[in-house]
N, C-alpha and C positions, 0 to 999 in steps of 0.2 A: 642721137646727133653728139652728145656726149661721148659716144666712143670714139668718134672721128679728134677728138680734142686734142691726141698726143700725133695726130697725123698733120695736124694744123697747126699745132707748136711747131713741130719738126721743120716744117717748109717754111714757117715766119724765120726761124734760128738760121734757115740754109738763106735765107733771101739777103740776111744780113751778111754773110759769109761771100754771095755770090761774085762780089766785083774785086775782089783780094785787099780791098783797102783796109781791112781790121790785119791782115797779117804784115803790110808794108810796115803799118805803126808797131806791131810788136817787135818787126825785124830793128828797126830803128833803135827802139827800148832798149831790144838785146844786145845789140854791138855799144850802145852807148855805155850799157851797164858792165860789159864786157871790157872795156875802154876803163872803167872806174876802177875794175876788181886788180887789172894789171896795174893799173898807177897805184894802186893801194901798197901792192906786195914790194913793189920798185922801192917806193919812199916809209919802208914799213919802220925802218931804221930810225926814222925821225918821229921820236915820241909823241910831239905834238901835232905832225899831222897826222900820226896813227888815231889820235884820238877824235882830231876834228872828222877825219874820212870816217867814223862811227857814224856819229850823229850827220854827217852829209850825206850816209846811204840812206838814213830813212826819209831825209827832205827829199833828195835825188827820186826814188821812188813814190812817192806820194806826188812830189811835182812832175814827173815823168808820167804816171796814170792819169795825170789833170791833163797834161799837153795833148796826150794820145788820144784821150777822149774829143778833147777839143778838133782833133787835125783828122779825126774820123770821121767826125760831125760835118766839118768844112767841106771835106772831098767829096762825101755822100751828098751833100746838099749840090756840088758844083756838076758831079759828075751822074751820079746814080739815080736820083730822085726827078731829075726832069727826063731820065730816058724811060724809066720803068717803075717810076712813081714810089710813096711813103708809105711804108708799113711800120705801123706804132707796135710794140710788143708789150702789154703790161707786164711787168715781173712778179710773180708770186713773190713777196718777202720771204716768207715761212720757208719755200725751197730755196732760196739763196741765201739764208741765212745757213741754212741746214749744209748746203754744198759747201759755203764757206768756212764752218766749223769742223767740214771732212776733213776738207784740205790744210786747216791748221794741223789737226789730230796727225794727220798723215804726216805734214812735215815737222812735229814735232818726235813721231816716229822713227823717222828718217835720223832725226837730229841724236835722238838717243840709241840709235843703233850704232852709228858711226862713232858715238864715243864709246860704247862698251866694247865693238869688236875692231875699231882701228888700229890698236897696239898690235892685233893679230895678224893681222893682212896689210900691213903698212909698208914691210917690207919690200911687195912687189904691186901693191896696188893702193892708189889714191881711194879711200872708200866712198869719201864724202863727194867728190867727182863722179863718181859711177852712178851712186844714190840719186845725185842729184841728176843726172843725163834719164833715169828710169823715173823718176818721179815727174822731170818736165814731159818726157815720153806720157805716161800714164794721162796727164794733164791734157794734151793733145788727144789721145786716144777717145777718154772717156767724157771728158768736160766738151769736148769742142765736137770731136769726129761722130759719137754715138749721139751727141743730143742732134746735129745737124744732119747726120746722114751721109756725109762729104766724104769720100775716102781718101783725098789727098791730106785731110788729119791724121789719118792711120799711117801714112808714109811721114809725113812731118815725126810722128812719135817714135815710128821706129828709127828713123834717124838721129833723132836726141837719144835713144837708148844707146845705139851704137856709138855715137859719139863719147857720150861719158864714158862708155866701157873702153875705147879703145884710148881716150885719153891720160885716164886713171891709171893706164900701163906706162905712162911716160915718168920723165923722171924731173918734170917741171915741177918747181913749187905750186904751190896750191893757188897762188894768187893767179899765177900765170895762168897755171892749167885751166881754171875756172875763167880767167879772162879769155881766153881762146875759146872755150865750150861755147859761150854764151856770144861769141861774136860770128863764130862759124854757123853756129844755129840762126843768128841775126841775119847773114847771108842767104841761108838756105829759105829762112820766113821772107825776104825781098825778092829774091827769084821767083819763089812760088806766087806771091803776091802779083810781081809785076806779068807774070806769066797769062795769070787768071783775068787780072785787071785788061791785058790786052786784047785778053780772046773776046772780055765782057764789052768793052768799048768797040769793037769789030760787029759784034754780034747785035750791039743795041745800038743804031745810029743816034743822035739827036732827031726829034720830031721835026717838021719845017717851022712849026710854030714858035719853038725854042730856039730854033736857030736864028729867026728873024728878032727875036729880042735881044 
């Protein structure tokens, strides 16, 4: 029975993404982050705004994640659970902390790699943007696609890598290019989530009891 636990875990994670709602929330977050980064670049000459925006970014990320979780739970309670039921997945805190630690180490390595090699390739490549696209793609592929077994996350990961590398070759300032990357990926996520949600609602109509309520 224990040998089947990884399969059960994967099915539960796949069910979490079966309606596309998580992608809709992530897409909205990405678009807002893109707008924030572009605005930060636009107002960077204002030292006061620059200082406030650095602290604002932290608040934005923390607040955005909290609102995103609320949005996902509220929409699932309204659309998903009445149709296909509620499944609770108890997270192994040790595994969660390990994944967060790995993500933090990778992010630090990316930042360090950017600082060391940026001057050598800055003439034709925005290394920070390229590595951002690759890192986001790796997260989609390994933390979401591989854990859930859903092929669309591999496509999203490949799209992120392609966008990051393509935009890194542009001559846009870094704030604008990062803002454009996150905004485009946000629209891609919303399109993907919208298609999945529409298919889910079509294939899983509300039971008669729920409609009467």
